[in-house]
N, C-alpha and C positions, 0 to 999 in steps of 0.2 A: 386236518391238524395244522395249525399255524406255527411258524417258526421265524424268529428274527435272525437277520444277518448283519454283521458289522459292516458299515460303509463309512469311510472317512467323511467328515463334515467339510463342506466348502467354506471358503473364507468369508462369504457374505454376498450381498447383491452385486458387488463389483467383480466377483469371480467369473471366469469364462463359462458361459452357460453350456458350452459343448462338453464340459467335464461331467455334466449330468449323464450324457450318453455313456461315458466311460464307467460311471458308477453302475449304470444299468447292465452294461456288458460284464462287469465284475460280478454282480449279483447272479447273472445268468450263468457265468462260468462256474461260480461256486455251487450253484444248484446242480448243474450238469455233472460236475465231478462227484458231488455227494451221491447222486442217484445212479450214476453209471460206472464209476470207477471202483474197483474192489479194495478200497483202503482197509488197512488193519483196524482202523477206528477213525471216526469223523464226528467231532462234537458239535455243539450248538453255537450259534453266533460266530461262525467262521467266515472269513473273507479271503478269497484267493484271487488276486488280480488277474484280469483276463490275459495279461501278457506274461504270466508266471508259467514256467516250463516244468510240468510234471507228466511223465510218460505213464500211460495206462498200464503198461507191462510191468512196471516196478511199483505201482501204487499200493499193491498188497503189502509192501514192506514199509509203508509210511503210516504212522498213527498220529492223528491230530486231535488235540483236546478242545475244550470249550474256549470261546473268546480269542481265538488265534487269528492273527492278521498276517498275510504274506503279500509283500508289496511287488510293484512292477519290476519285471525283469529277473526275478529270483528263480533259481533252479534247484529243485530237490531231486536227487538221483541216487542210484545204486548201481555198482558194476555187476550185480547179480540179482536176478529176479527169482521166481520160483514160489509156487503156492505151498503153503504149509511151513514156510520158513518164518521165523520170528521177525517182528519189525526191526529194521535197521536204522530208521530215523523216527524219533519220537519227539513230538512237540507237546508239552504239557499245557495246562490251562493258562491262558493269558499271555502266551508268547507273541512277540511282535517281531517280524522279520523285515528288515529294511530293503530298499531297492538293490537289485543286482547282487543279492547274496547267493552263495553256492553252498549247499549242504550235500555232501556225498558220503553215504554210509554203507560200508560193506558189512560191518559187524554190528556196531552199536554207536549211534550218535544220538544223545538224549539232551534236550533242553528242558530243564525243570520249570516249574511255574514262574511266569512273569519275567522270563528272560527277554532282554531287549537287544536286538542286533542293529547297529547302524548300517549304512549302505556299504555294499561291496565287501562284506565279510565272507571269508572262506573257512569252512569247517569240514575236515576230511580225515577219516580214520584209517586210511591206507595210502598207498602211493603207486606209481608206475614201477614195474619191475625193470631193472636195467643191468642185471648181473651178467648177461650173455652179450659180450661186445660184438659178436658175429651176427647178431640178429637185430632188426629194427626194434626200437623200444615199444612201438605200438603193437608188435606181435607177441610181446612177452607177458602180457596180462598185467595183473596187479599183485602187490605184496600181500602176505597174510593179514597185515594190519593189526590194529588194536581196538580200543574202546575210548570214547570221549563222553564225558558227562559234564555239562555246564549246570551247576546247581542254581537254585531258585534266586530270582531277583538280581541276576548279573547283568551288566551292561558291557557290550563289546563295541568299541568305537569303530569309526570309518576305516575300512581296509584292513582290519585285524585278520590274522591267519592263525587257525588252530589246527595243528597237524599231529597225528599220533600214528606211528608206523609199527608200534608194538606195545604190549602192556596196556595200562589204563592211564589216561590223562584226565584229571579232574580239576576243575576250577571251582573253588569253594563258594558258597552262597554270598550274595551281596558284594561280589568283587567287580572291579572295573578294569577292563582291558583297554589300554590307550590306542589311539588311532595308529594304524600301520604296524602294530606289534606282531611279532611272530612267536607264537607260544608252542613249545614242543615238550613241556613237562608240566607237572601238576603244581598248583598253588593253593594255599589254605584259604578258608573263608575270610571275608573282610579284607581283601587285598586290593591294592592298586598296582597294576603291573604295566610295563611298557618296554619298548625297545626290541631290537632284533639281534640276538635272541632275547626274549622278554626276561626282565628281572623284576624283583619286588621293590617297589618304590616306597609304599606306605602301607600301614595296617591301621585298623580302627581300634582305638583304645576305648573300651567300654566304660572305664572309670571317668576319663576326662571328656568322653563323647566327642573326640576329635580324631582326625586322621594324622598319624605321626610316622616319622621315619623308623624303620625297624631297629636301628641302633639307639633310638631315643628311649 
């Protein structure tokens, strides 16, 4: 049975030929993980860069759809493993994860179809516990956390941070999160948000087909 795997195209004849070996390693890594890791789901045409960090012990809590690309240096993790537990990280069809991104899901981190992450994006549905000032923070475990859903066709810019320590944080479909934004609450569909903490800058007006300021 044959199967295709997504491999990024080179820039042309002038590109460094050694990158071909990287592409081969990435394909081998994708095949290895598909065949030997107990993922909750693993779709077709997936590419996981050979320098992407995914532990076998928590891979059962990760579900990957079709046509998903995970770039160099990204880390998908969960503070809790355990077979029989539902997936805590879900990447739907067409998601593209940029370089050095971190997705840490204790409860539920879901990227719906065609979500695009720029480099160095952090998405985490929990935090370190620090309530006991007599104990080192690293000994206190993590908070109960919440749930994060990034709806379809969103774009998260370079260095954006999405944190949810309780409840549900949802970024509506076709929204854009600016570079360096820190998002700790939900936003509606068709939003442009930026800042720390993030605020709503523009929404899409379906009548004029333009992005406009909220008070406009």
